[in-house]
C-alpha angles and dihedrals in degrees: 000000000000091000092050092050090049092051094046095048090048091052092048091052091053102039112023115019109085101172106144090214091066110087128181098329127172127193106234100180149328126231114195116197121233097261093045093237097119135035115194107207117199115215128192115200126189115221142049124332087259090055090050093050093048092049091050090050090051092049093048091052089051093050095105093050092046092046092051094048094046093046091050093048092049092045095229126142099219116038117200118249109263116227117187121208133175113255111204095184094100092049090045091050091051090049091050092051089051091051091049091049090050091051091049091051091049091049092050090049092048091049091050091049090052091049090052091051093050097050118080115244118248115239 
């Protein structure tokens, strides 16, 4: 059911929710508790910390609408409460890739400098 909730919330973000506070937000995952009373929805938002906070506020204010739509689509009587939280894993992954790229570039530069030192200069 977590996968279905994730897909439905993603579709609602793309197609139906028009809150200007919500920027480029992606649903990263859904954790449903054991008694199905709460679904924690991870959201990744591109932008500044202010953009992230505004998007989270917009999503929280849309919680009732999202909950209703998801419950109706799933055909269940009692839909779990939806709690949005910022998921920094995508941003952290992007940062790590950038760090790895920087290290690779430094290594290539260092290797090239060593090659230049080892070769005799032409006169």
